[in-house]
BALUM-504077 format. One record per residue (C-alpha): residue number from 1; residue in one letter; x negated, y, z negated. Coordinates in steps of 0.001 Angstrom, whole numbers, plus 500000, padded with zeros to 6 digits. Each point is the difference from the previous one (the first is absolute). Layout:
BEGIN
+-----+---------+--------+--------+--------+
! num ! residuo !      x !      y !      z !
+-----+---------+--------+--------+--------+
! NUM !       a !      X !      Y !      Z !
...
+-----+---------+--------+--------+--------+
END
This chain:
BEGIN
+-----+---------+--------+--------+--------+
! num ! residuo !      x !      y !      z !
+-----+---------+--------+--------+--------+
!   1 !       x ! 668846 ! 513933 ! 878888 !
!   2 !       x ! 498482 ! 502053 ! 503385 !
!   3 !       x ! 500608 ! 498512 ! 503495 !
!   4 !       x ! 496615 ! 500114 ! 502332 !
!   5 !       x ! 500426 ! 499080 ! 503586 !
!   6 !       x ! 497754 ! 497250 ! 500749 !
!   7 !       x ! 498679 ! 501248 ! 503011 !
!   8 !       x ! 498837 ! 503455 ! 498351 !
!   9 !       x ! 498245 ! 497772 ! 497517 !
!  10 !       x ! 497805 ! 498167 ! 501973 !
!  11 !       x ! 499174 ! 503115 ! 502287 !
!  12 !       x ! 498952 ! 501285 ! 496599 !
!  13 !       x ! 498300 ! 497025 ! 498870 !
!  14 !       x ! 498398 ! 499473 ! 503675 !
!  15 !       x ! 498941 ! 503948 ! 500213 !
!  16 !       x ! 498588 ! 500103 ! 496570 !
!  17 !       x ! 496038 ! 499982 ! 499614 !
!  18 !       x ! 499754 ! 499848 ! 496691 !
!  19 !       x ! 498249 ! 497401 ! 497857 !
!  20 !       x ! 499601 ! 499496 ! 496326 !
!  21 !       x ! 496887 ! 502238 ! 498846 !
!  22 !       x ! 496787 ! 497908 ! 499103 !
!  23 !       x ! 500463 ! 500019 ! 496102 !
!  24 !       x ! 503472 ! 498670 ! 499801 !
!  25 !       x ! 498692 ! 496854 ! 502497 !
!  26 !       x ! 497201 ! 500230 ! 497072 !
!  27 !       x ! 502868 ! 500124 ! 497257 !
!  28 !       x ! 502269 ! 497341 ! 501759 !
!  29 !       x ! 497086 ! 497828 ! 500951 !
!  30 !       x ! 498828 ! 499741 ! 496301 !
!  31 !       x ! 503854 ! 499650 ! 498662 !
!  32 !       x ! 500143 ! 496933 ! 502444 !
!  33 !       x ! 496701 ! 498183 ! 498789 !
!  34 !       x ! 501299 ! 500397 ! 496567 !
!  35 !       x ! 503248 ! 498711 ! 500280 !
!  36 !       x ! 499280 ! 497351 ! 503080 !
!  37 !       x ! 499295 ! 497164 ! 497675 !
!  38 !       x ! 502575 ! 500000 ! 497859 !
!  39 !       x ! 502109 ! 496929 ! 500464 !
!  40 !       x ! 503836 ! 500540 ! 500643 !
!  41 !       x ! 500091 ! 496125 ! 498970 !
!  42 !       x ! 498094 ! 497779 ! 498895 !
!  43 !       x ! 498596 ! 499017 ! 503397 !
!  44 !       x ! 498403 ! 502168 ! 501836 !
!  45 !       x ! 502651 ! 502759 ! 501291 !
!  46 !       x ! 498630 ! 503521 ! 499794 !
!  47 !       x ! 501959 ! 503158 ! 500459 !
!  48 !       x ! 498725 ! 502988 ! 501503 !
!  49 !       x ! 500806 ! 503373 ! 498422 !
!  50 !       x ! 502653 ! 501696 ! 502250 !
!  51 !       x ! 497676 ! 502794 ! 501449 !
!  52 !       x ! 498106 ! 500694 ! 503341 !
!  53 !       x ! 496910 ! 499787 ! 500341 !
!  54 !       x ! 497413 ! 500019 ! 502681 !
!  55 !       x ! 496374 ! 497986 ! 500062 !
!  56 !       x ! 497737 ! 500139 ! 502819 !
!  57 !       x ! 498146 ! 496436 ! 500087 !
!  58 !       x ! 498520 ! 498240 ! 503178 !
!  59 !       x ! 502015 ! 497563 ! 502544 !
!  60 !       x ! 500220 ! 497755 ! 504137 !
!  61 !       x ! 501613 ! 499256 ! 502487 !
!  62 !       x ! 502889 ! 497509 ! 499932 !
!  63 !       x ! 500524 ! 497665 ! 502441 !
!  64 !       x ! 503479 ! 497755 ! 499941 !
!  65 !       x ! 499150 ! 496047 ! 500159 !
!  66 !       x ! 501937 ! 496627 ! 499736 !
!  67 !       x ! 499939 ! 497984 ! 497414 !
!  68 !       x ! 501661 ! 497045 ! 498556 !
!  69 !       x ! 502221 ! 501109 ! 497467 !
!  70 !       x ! 499960 ! 496645 ! 498291 !
!  71 !       x ! 496804 ! 500419 ! 497627 !
!  72 !       x ! 502283 ! 503268 ! 498388 !
!  73 !       x ! 502088 ! 499850 ! 496681 !
!  74 !       x ! 503420 ! 501035 ! 501391 !
!  75 !       x ! 500996 ! 503277 ! 498599 !
!  76 !       x ! 502688 ! 498088 ! 497550 !
!  77 !       x ! 496669 ! 497718 ! 498575 !
!  78 !       x ! 498360 ! 503467 ! 499755 !
!  79 !       x ! 502938 ! 501267 ! 497774 !
!  80 !       x ! 500123 ! 496737 ! 498277 !
!  81 !       x ! 497059 ! 500121 ! 498935 !
!  82 !       x ! 500296 ! 503683 ! 498068 !
!  83 !       x ! 502581 ! 497851 ! 498456 !
!  84 !       x ! 503087 ! 502244 ! 501524 !
!  85 !       x ! 502442 ! 497720 ! 500956 !
!  86 !       x ! 502819 ! 502601 ! 501375 !
!  87 !       x ! 497003 ! 501373 ! 502421 !
!  88 !       x ! 499230 ! 496622 ! 501091 !
!  89 !       x ! 504042 ! 499036 ! 500637 !
!  90 !       x ! 500133 ! 503694 ! 501538 !
!  91 !       x ! 496914 ! 498739 ! 502574 !
!  92 !       x ! 502041 ! 497091 ! 500710 !
!  93 !       x ! 503571 ! 501832 ! 500940 !
!  94 !       x ! 501012 ! 501314 ! 503626 !
!  95 !       x ! 498711 ! 503668 ! 498814 !
!  96 !       x ! 496513 ! 498705 ! 499810 !
!  97 !       x ! 497865 ! 500237 ! 503549 !
!  98 !       x ! 496748 ! 497883 ! 500775 !
!  99 !       x ! 497773 ! 501727 ! 501700 !
! 100 !       x ! 496281 ! 498036 ! 499820 !
! 101 !       x ! 498132 ! 502057 ! 502407 !
! 102 !       x ! 496326 ! 500311 ! 499674 !
! 103 !       x ! 497419 ! 503193 ! 500460 !
! 104 !       x ! 496173 ! 499050 ! 499706 !
! 105 !       x ! 498132 ! 503450 ! 498170 !
! 106 !       x ! 496596 ! 499455 ! 499589 !
! 107 !       x ! 499362 ! 497641 ! 497422 !
! 108 !       x ! 503336 ! 499456 ! 499730 !
! 109 !       x ! 502900 ! 497977 ! 500934 !
! 110 !       x ! 503434 ! 501755 ! 499184 !
! 111 !       x ! 503149 ! 498164 ! 500281 !
! 112 !       x ! 503995 ! 501627 ! 499731 !
! 113 !       x ! 501773 ! 497264 ! 498503 !
! 114 !       x ! 503424 ! 501476 ! 499245 !
! 115 !       x ! 502137 ! 502546 ! 498723 !
! 116 !       x ! 503441 ! 500352 ! 498571 !
! 117 !       x ! 501903 ! 502826 ! 498115 !
! 118 !       x ! 502653 ! 500501 ! 497967 !
! 119 !       x ! 501913 ! 500499 ! 496662 !
! 120 !       x ! 498727 ! 498485 ! 496772 !
! 121 !       x ! 497880 ! 497605 ! 501356 !
! 122 !       x ! 497636 ! 499236 ! 498134 !
! 123 !       x ! 499900 ! 499332 ! 495691 !
! 124 !       x ! 496940 ! 503045 ! 500269 !
! 125 !       x ! 501823 ! 503173 ! 500346 !
! 126 !       x ! 497593 ! 502722 ! 500390 !
! 127 !       x ! 500699 ! 503145 ! 497565 !
! 128 !       x ! 498274 ! 503440 ! 501087 !
! 129 !       x ! 498242 ! 502400 ! 497145 !
! 130 !       x ! 503124 ! 501721 ! 499650 !
! 131 !       x ! 501531 ! 496708 ! 498902 !
! 132 !       x ! 502343 ! 498961 ! 502758 !
! 133 !       x ! 500578 ! 497060 ! 501286 !
! 134 !       x ! 499441 ! 498824 ! 503952 !
! 135 !       x ! 502391 ! 497151 ! 500883 !
! 136 !       x ! 500260 ! 500506 ! 503491 !
! 137 !       x ! 496326 ! 499016 ! 501661 !
! 138 !       x ! 498524 ! 498981 ! 503071 !
! 139 !       x ! 497065 ! 496703 ! 499539 !
! 140 !       x ! 497531 ! 499473 ! 502620 !
! 141 !       x ! 498010 ! 496983 ! 499542 !
! 142 !       x ! 496222 ! 499972 ! 501881 !
! 143 !       x ! 497239 ! 496957 ! 499472 !
! 144 !       x ! 496778 ! 500960 ! 500518 !
! 145 !       x ! 496772 ! 498391 ! 500516 !
! 146 !       x ! 496274 ! 500374 ! 500926 !
! 147 !       x ! 499339 ! 499116 ! 503443 !
! 148 !       x ! 497501 ! 497505 ! 499928 !
! 149 !       x ! 501992 ! 497776 ! 498180 !
! 150 !       x ! 498294 ! 500606 ! 496377 !
! 151 !       x ! 502255 ! 500133 ! 497410 !
! 152 !       x ! 501548 ! 503378 ! 498409 !
! 153 !       x ! 498852 ! 500071 ! 496214 !
! 154 !       x ! 502411 ! 499005 ! 497454 !
! 155 !       x ! 501655 ! 502092 ! 498102 !
! 156 !       x ! 497812 ! 498531 ! 497021 !
! 157 !       x ! 496687 ! 500598 ! 501639 !
! 158 !       x ! 498194 ! 502854 ! 499535 !
! 159 !       x ! 499760 ! 501148 ! 503455 !
! 160 !       x ! 503883 ! 500274 ! 499806 !
! 161 !       x ! 500935 ! 503819 ! 501265 !
! 162 !       x ! 496272 ! 501189 ! 501578 !
! 163 !       x ! 501408 ! 500246 ! 503197 !
! 164 !       x ! 503699 ! 501439 ! 498655 !
! 165 !       x ! 502683 ! 500211 ! 503114 !
! 166 !       x ! 502747 ! 502309 ! 500510 !
! 167 !       x ! 503395 ! 498668 ! 501560 !
! 168 !       x ! 502816 ! 502473 ! 500519 !
! 169 !       x ! 503088 ! 500663 ! 502381 !
! 170 !       x ! 499498 ! 503544 ! 501857 !
! 171 !       x ! 502971 ! 501838 ! 501735 !
! 172 !       x ! 499749 ! 501348 ! 503333 !
! 173 !       x ! 500730 ! 503671 ! 499679 !
! 174 !       x ! 498599 ! 500097 ! 496226 !
! 175 !       x ! 496585 ! 500865 ! 499508 !
! 176 !       x ! 498096 ! 496882 ! 498698 !
! 177 !       x ! 497495 ! 502211 ! 497852 !
! 178 !       x ! 503301 ! 501056 ! 497850 !
! 179 !       x ! 502585 ! 496808 ! 500419 !
! 180 !       x ! 498804 ! 496788 ! 499620 !
! 181 !       x ! 499776 ! 496954 ! 496918 !
! 182 !       x ! 498749 ! 502680 ! 497508 !
! 183 !       x ! 502356 ! 502562 ! 500638 !
! 184 !       x ! 503385 ! 497604 ! 500714 !
! 185 !       x ! 499844 ! 498180 ! 496211 !
! 186 !       x ! 497375 ! 497324 ! 501178 !
! 187 !       x ! 499152 ! 496831 ! 498066 !
! 188 !       x ! 498759 ! 497022 ! 500970 !
! 189 !       x ! 499102 ! 496108 ! 498907 !
! 190 !       x ! 496836 ! 498259 ! 501168 !
! 191 !       x ! 498335 ! 496740 ! 499818 !
! 192 !       x ! 497330 ! 497645 ! 501695 !
! 193 !       x ! 501262 ! 496809 ! 501131 !
! 194 !       x ! 497896 ! 497090 ! 501729 !
! 195 !       x ! 497134 ! 503669 ! 500751 !
! 196 !       x ! 502914 ! 501686 ! 501590 !
! 197 !       x ! 500899 ! 503311 ! 498281 !
! 198 !       x ! 503727 ! 500658 ! 500279 !
! 199 !       x ! 501997 ! 503481 ! 499303 !
! 200 !       x ! 503220 ! 500781 ! 499306 !
! 201 !       x ! 500354 ! 503608 ! 500456 !
! 202 !       x ! 503564 ! 501710 ! 499138 !
! 203 !       x ! 501335 ! 503523 ! 499803 !
! 204 !       x ! 503170 ! 501705 ! 500498 !
! 205 !       x ! 501932 ! 498649 ! 502672 !
! 206 !       x ! 498988 ! 501223 ! 503066 !
! 207 !       x ! 502627 ! 498651 ! 502402 !
! 208 !       x ! 502177 ! 503202 ! 499539 !
! 209 !       x ! 497611 ! 501198 ! 502411 !
! 210 !       x ! 500091 ! 497289 ! 502528 !
! 211 !       x ! 501512 ! 502343 ! 503018 !
! 212 !       x ! 495999 ! 500465 ! 500765 !
! 213 !       x ! 496802 ! 498232 ! 499538 !
! 214 !       x ! 498635 ! 498715 ! 496510 !
! 215 !       x ! 496859 ! 498958 ! 499702 !
! 216 !       x ! 497784 ! 497828 ! 497777 !
! 217 !       x ! 496337 ! 500725 ! 499543 !
! 218 !       x ! 497519 ! 497940 ! 498238 !
! 219 !       x ! 496699 ! 501832 ! 499259 !
! 220 !       x ! 496911 ! 499542 ! 497532 !
! 221 !       x ! 500053 ! 502424 ! 497131 !
! 222 !       x ! 502629 ! 500549 ! 497544 !
! 223 !       x ! 502038 ! 503097 ! 502091 !
! 224 !       x ! 500977 ! 501249 ! 502850 !
! 225 !       x ! 496873 ! 500831 ! 502345 !
! 226 !       x ! 500313 ! 502885 ! 502254 !
! 227 !       x ! 496735 ! 498836 ! 502482 !
! 228 !       x ! 501810 ! 496555 ! 500442 !
! 229 !       x ! 503022 ! 501004 ! 501651 !
! 230 !       x ! 501430 ! 502888 ! 502515 !
! 231 !       x ! 502608 ! 502031 ! 499232 !
! 232 !       x ! 501617 ! 501610 ! 502759 !
! 233 !       x ! 501605 ! 503656 ! 499022 !
! 234 !       x ! 501720 ! 500530 ! 503290 !
! 235 !       x ! 502090 ! 496743 ! 500112 !
! 236 !       x ! 499266 ! 498248 ! 496495 !
! 237 !       x ! 498763 ! 497433 ! 501671 !
! 238 !       x ! 497849 ! 497549 ! 497164 !
! 239 !       x ! 496754 ! 498097 ! 502206 !
! 240 !       x ! 497105 ! 498293 ! 498845 !
! 241 !       x ! 496214 ! 502159 ! 500366 !
! 242 !       x ! 498227 ! 497373 ! 502570 !
! 243 !       x ! 496955 ! 501621 ! 499351 !
! 244 !       x ! 500248 ! 499086 ! 496435 !
! 245 !       x ! 497451 ! 497096 ! 498359 !
! 246 !       x ! 501903 ! 498692 ! 497159 !
! 247 !       x ! 503820 ! 498611 ! 499234 !
! 248 !       x ! 502509 ! 501771 ! 501677 !
! 249 !       x ! 502126 ! 497529 ! 501037 !
! 250 !       x ! 503857 ! 501397 ! 501138 !
! 251 !       x ! 502894 ! 497687 ! 500479 !
! 252 !       x ! 503632 ! 500809 ! 501174 !
! 253 !       x ! 502516 ! 499430 ! 497434 !
! 254 !       x ! 503262 ! 498183 ! 501362 !
! 255 !       x ! 502879 ! 502076 ! 498424 !
! 256 !       x ! 503535 ! 499902 ! 500438 !
! 257 !       x ! 500907 ! 502879 ! 501970 !
! 258 !       x ! 503448 ! 499787 ! 498883 !
! 259 !       x ! 499389 ! 500383 ! 496279 !
! 260 !       x ! 498362 ! 503694 ! 500432 !
! 261 !       x ! 501658 ! 502963 ! 498103 !
! 262 !       x ! 499257 ! 503113 ! 501211 !
! 263 !       x ! 501778 ! 501975 ! 496740 !
! 264 !       x ! 498243 ! 497602 ! 497862 !
! 265 !       x ! 496484 ! 500750 ! 501720 !
! 266 !       x ! 500687 ! 503702 ! 499658 !
! 267 !       x ! 500572 ! 499411 ! 496541 !
! 268 !       x ! 496944 ! 498259 ! 499049 !
! 269 !       x ! 497320 ! 501683 ! 501627 !
! 270 !       x ! 501658 ! 502780 ! 498160 !
! 271 !       x ! 499244 ! 499133 ! 496613 !
! 272 !       x ! 496407 ! 498163 ! 501268 !
! 273 !       x ! 499525 ! 503665 ! 500869 !
! 274 !       x ! 500854 ! 501199 ! 496570 !
! 275 !       x ! 497434 ! 497114 ! 498467 !
! 276 !       x ! 497418 ! 501520 ! 502491 !
! 277 !       x ! 500559 ! 503313 ! 499468 !
! 278 !       x ! 499784 ! 499368 ! 495723 !
! 279 !       x ! 496788 ! 498062 ! 500460 !
! 280 !       x ! 498446 ! 503297 ! 501839 !
! 281 !       x ! 501196 ! 502335 ! 497373 !
! 282 !       x ! 498967 ! 497720 ! 497237 !
! 283 !       x ! 496626 ! 499931 ! 501166 !
! 284 !       x ! 499593 ! 503828 ! 501324 !
! 285 !       x ! 501145 ! 500724 ! 495964 !
! 286 !       x ! 497070 ! 497356 ! 498765 !
! 287 !       x ! 497529 ! 501936 ! 502441 !
! 288 !       x ! 500782 ! 503023 ! 498845 !
! 289 !       x ! 499604 ! 499320 ! 496516 !
! 290 !       x ! 497146 ! 498654 ! 500741 !
! 291 !       x ! 498943 ! 502886 ! 502211 !
! 292 !       x ! 500682 ! 502205 ! 497035 !
! 293 !       x ! 498171 ! 497852 ! 497307 !
! 294 !       x ! 496920 ! 500466 ! 502520 !
! 295 !       x ! 500628 ! 503874 ! 500153 !
! 296 !       x ! 499552 ! 500523 ! 496205 !
! 297 !       x ! 497326 ! 497568 ! 499897 !
! 298 !       x ! 497663 ! 502375 ! 502381 !
! 299 !       x ! 501643 ! 503142 ! 498714 !
! 300 !       x ! 498280 ! 498681 ! 496479 !
! 301 !       x ! 497183 ! 498467 ! 501728 !
! 302 !       x ! 499240 ! 503766 ! 501648 !
! 303 !       x ! 501072 ! 502423 ! 497594 !
! 304 !       x ! 498110 ! 498264 ! 497378 !
! 305 !       x ! 496058 ! 499337 ! 502043 !
! 306 !       x ! 498926 ! 502995 ! 498223 !
! 307 !       x ! 501452 ! 500001 ! 496330 !
! 308 !       x ! 498336 ! 500211 ! 497065 !
! 309 !       x ! 500931 ! 498646 ! 496826 !
! 310 !       x ! 502077 ! 503163 ! 498525 !
! 311 !       x ! 501844 ! 500270 ! 503836 !
! 312 !       x ! 501046 ! 496315 ! 499430 !
! 313 !       x ! 501718 ! 500754 ! 496473 !
! 314 !       x ! 501595 ! 503320 ! 501342 !
! 315 !       x ! 501301 ! 497958 ! 503164 !
! 316 !       x ! 500488 ! 496878 ! 498886 !
! 317 !       x ! 501534 ! 497877 ! 497039 !
! 318 !       x ! 496684 ! 497482 ! 498452 !
! 319 !       x ! 502066 ! 496371 ! 499665 !
! 320 !       x ! 496821 ! 498143 ! 499417 !
! 321 !       x ! 496153 ! 500018 ! 498412 !
! 322 !       x ! 497798 ! 497221 ! 499560 !
! 323 !       x ! 496727 ! 499656 ! 499134 !
! 324 !       x ! 498163 ! 497408 ! 502190 !
! 325 !       x ! 496605 ! 498871 ! 499254 !
! 326 !       x ! 496818 ! 498676 ! 502815 !
! 327 !       x ! 500135 ! 496312 ! 500342 !
! 328 !       x ! 496324 ! 498326 ! 500565 !
! 329 !       x ! 499969 ! 501169 ! 503479 !
! 330 !       x ! 500510 ! 503648 ! 499027 !
! 331 !       x ! 503467 ! 499725 ! 501679 !
! 332 !       x ! 503242 ! 501238 ! 498368 !
! 333 !       x ! 503120 ! 497347 ! 499863 !
! 334 !       x ! 503519 ! 501545 ! 499082 !
! 335 !       x ! 503402 ! 498804 ! 500237 !
! 336 !       x ! 502872 ! 501832 ! 497847 !
! 337 !       x ! 504052 ! 500037 ! 500696 !
! 338 !       x ! 502169 ! 503292 ! 499175 !
! 339 !       x ! 503018 ! 498537 ! 498597 !
! 340 !       x ! 501561 ! 496736 ! 499707 !
! 341 !       x ! 501249 ! 500801 ! 504045 !
! 342 !       x ! 498022 ! 503007 ! 500862 !
! 343 !       x ! 496476 ! 499478 ! 502156 !
! 344 !       x ! 497285 ! 497873 ! 499617 !
! 345 !       x ! 496557 ! 500274 ! 501202 !
! 346 !       x ! 496797 ! 498130 ! 499978 !
! 347 !       x ! 496516 ! 500954 ! 501117 !
! 348 !       x ! 496233 ! 500078 ! 500297 !
! 349 !       x ! 497727 ! 502791 ! 500651 !
! 350 !       x ! 496629 ! 500254 ! 500156 !
! 351 !       x ! 497426 ! 502316 ! 498765 !
! 352 !       x ! 499913 ! 501458 ! 503778 !
! 353 !       x ! 503406 ! 500265 ! 500089 !
! 354 !       x ! 499869 ! 503198 ! 497250 !
! 355 !       x ! 496589 ! 501304 ! 500612 !
! 356 !       x ! 500981 ! 503214 ! 501775 !
! 357 !       x ! 502258 ! 501806 ! 496085 !
! 358 !       x ! 500976 ! 503372 ! 499607 !
! 359 !       x ! 498563 ! 501862 ! 497150 !
! 360 !       x ! 502187 ! 498673 ! 497686 !
! 361 !       x ! 498989 ! 496057 ! 500532 !
! 362 !       x ! 503073 ! 498942 ! 502021 !
! 363 !       x ! 499352 ! 498386 ! 503253 !
! 364 !       x ! 500681 ! 501514 ! 503400 !
! 365 !       x ! 501415 ! 497142 ! 501137 !
! 366 !       x ! 504051 ! 498757 ! 498667 !
! 367 !       x ! 502497 ! 497675 ! 500948 !
! 368 !       x ! 503066 ! 500665 ! 500777 !
! 369 !       x ! 503256 ! 497861 ! 499688 !
! 370 !       x ! 503113 ! 500271 ! 501216 !
! 371 !       x ! 503351 ! 499973 ! 498448 !
! 372 !       x ! 503894 ! 500461 ! 500642 !
! 373 !       x ! 499736 ! 503355 ! 498529 !
! 374 !       x ! 496892 ! 500770 ! 499254 !
! 375 !       x ! 496426 ! 499304 ! 500895 !
! 376 !       x ! 497185 ! 498984 ! 497353 !
! 377 !       x ! 496348 ! 501354 ! 500202 !
! 378 !       x ! 497387 ! 497882 ! 498290 !
! 379 !       x ! 496963 ! 502392 ! 499009 !
! 380 !       x ! 496557 ! 498717 ! 498233 !
! 381 !       x ! 498047 ! 501640 ! 497545 !
! 382 !       x ! 496461 ! 499004 ! 499381 !
! 383 !       x ! 499659 ! 499926 ! 496041 !
! 384 !       x ! 496296 ! 500747 ! 498058 !
! 385 !       x ! 499790 ! 496599 ! 498441 !
! 386 !       x ! 500655 ! 498637 ! 503943 !
! 387 !       x ! 503702 ! 498858 ! 499594 !
! 388 !       x ! 502411 ! 501426 ! 502610 !
! 389 !       x ! 503252 ! 501390 ! 498990 !
! 390 !       x ! 502842 ! 499298 ! 502354 !
! 391 !       x ! 502574 ! 502150 ! 500000 !
! 392 !       x ! 503824 ! 499993 ! 502251 !
! 393 !       x ! 501703 ! 503049 ! 500386 !
! 394 !       x ! 503399 ! 499656 ! 501660 !
! 395 !       x ! 500748 ! 502396 ! 502766 !
! 396 !       x ! 503449 ! 501662 ! 500713 !
! 397 !       x ! 501016 ! 502109 ! 502607 !
+-----+---------+--------+--------+--------+
END
């Protein structure tokens, strides 16, 4: 594998002003929403697809306050609720660090309870979309509660999930829009106990970056929010946006600096860059295919707008023909499918839709349907008996 100079890599990351395009963001958000509720175990464990995404949501100022921590479950107790005895033991080991820092953001009180990192700590190992299992992980436990003292909705409550949170490590020197829990093999377990919402957020081990500040962000929404935090491209610093009016807690993670590994960090960043570039390329290919489909649809509509029946016979192929009788109100209701796996269409035409016709009684109004390689043009011809003849022509380049 080619080696990269860490300082140079950081300079490139800091100088980059490129962000995922809007369509990529939409695609990734859609993929996440489809998958986020797939349980990784029988008890409330969720996997986050290993792709980069941005979500623009609303957020507030946070203030650090001190609260008695006795009312919270300990990290190992939360792990026991997750039925993960290995992780519970890890949170009782000397490698675990208890933090117990609380920040209040708007209507919520957020407490960072503890963190532990290492190999094979959990019985629930995360497998990425390529089938690779990540064994070296960081686990962070947070508690989220309503600031007014009312209980958080239980998992079984219909209100649960109405105000989602994004919990993720952020690494100084790396643009958090690209490098966060989503891209770093993220997953989480969540439970609500005695009105307090607990989350174990996990991702690839961040100790390799312990030679620089590493943070934990907790914000509202499902993805990292550029509006909630500030990223200084000159020095790589990450901070809260003090003008933001939602949830944007930011904790400093207490990592052991002796565990930093620049060579491993370089290799890891290279693998993430490859994944990010792959996602962007996949998105561009999808956009290109959609644009091509849109092009042929528009071309078909433009060329055929003044065609007569003879023009259709000359320039296209007739693939469907059906006669539609008017209903009691004089409207034409139709439905059809071309082949078992072909296009299908349905609709209702009123008399006014086909009032303007050519000398052959074909309506000047047409419908163009986009396909993968072709476009399909529906034409409507009024017959002497009052019925309508619907013809579908296939248009190719």
